[in-house]
C-alpha positions as CSV (number, residue, x, y, z in Angstrom):
1,M,0.0,0.0,0.0
2,H,3.1,2.2,-0.3
3,Q,1.8,5.5,-1.7
4,K,3.5,8.8,-2.2
5,F,1.2,11.7,-1.5
6,Q,1.5,15.4,-2.1
7,K,1.8,17.8,0.8
8,Q,-1.5,19.4,0.0
9,D,-3.2,15.9,-0.2
10,L,-2.3,15.1,3.4
11,N,-4.9,16.9,5.4
12,Y,-7.3,15.9,8.1
13,K,-10.1,16.8,5.7
14,N,-9.0,14.3,3.0
15,I,-11.0,11.4,4.3
16,L,-10.6,9.3,1.2
17,L,-6.8,9.2,1.6
18,L,-6.9,8.7,5.3
19,R,-9.4,5.7,5.1
20,K,-6.7,3.8,3.2
21,F,-4.6,3.8,6.3
22,I,-7.3,2.6,8.7
23,S,-8.2,-1.0,9.4
24,P,-11.8,-2.3,9.2
25,E,-11.8,-2.1,13.0
26,G,-10.9,1.6,12.9
27,K,-7.3,1.3,14.0
28,I,-4.4,3.0,12.3
29,L,-2.4,0.5,10.2
30,P,1.2,0.0,11.2
31,R,4.2,0.9,9.0
32,R,4.9,-2.7,8.1
33,L,1.6,-2.9,6.3
34,T,1.4,0.6,4.9
35,G,5.0,0.7,3.6
36,L,5.5,4.3,4.5
37,D,8.6,5.7,6.1
38,T,8.6,6.9,9.7
39,K,8.0,10.6,8.9
40,Q,5.1,9.9,6.5
41,Q,3.6,7.4,9.0
42,R,3.7,10.0,11.8
43,K,2.0,12.6,9.5
44,I,-0.7,10.1,8.5
45,S,-1.3,9.2,12.2
46,N,-1.5,12.8,13.2
47,A,-3.9,13.6,10.4
48,I,-6.1,10.6,11.3
49,K,-6.1,11.7,15.0
50,N,-7.0,15.3,14.0
51,A,-9.8,14.0,11.8
52,R,-11.2,12.0,14.6
53,I,-11.2,14.9,17.0
54,M,-12.8,17.2,14.4
55,G,-15.5,14.5,13.8
56,F,-14.6,13.6,10.2
57,L,-13.7,10.0,11.2
58,P,-15.1,7.8,13.9
59,F,-13.0,6.7,16.8
60,I,-14.2,3.1,16.5
61,R,-16.2,1.2,13.9
62,I,-19.3,-0.5,15.1
63,A,-19.5,-4.1,13.8
64,L,-22.8,-5.2,12.2
65,Y,-23.5,-8.8,13.0
């Protein structure tokens, strides 16, 4: 899933990009699965956390059984 992204693309409002780095359970995927370097992974994690705080992303996913 290694993906280079532009600086303007990485934003807490870019939900389509951020969802690629979140597991079905709602957890942030680790570096070994995303293929990003440390700096990019940190930026993605911070953007996801900001999006959760702002209400763009849920903190957890509710499983439908």
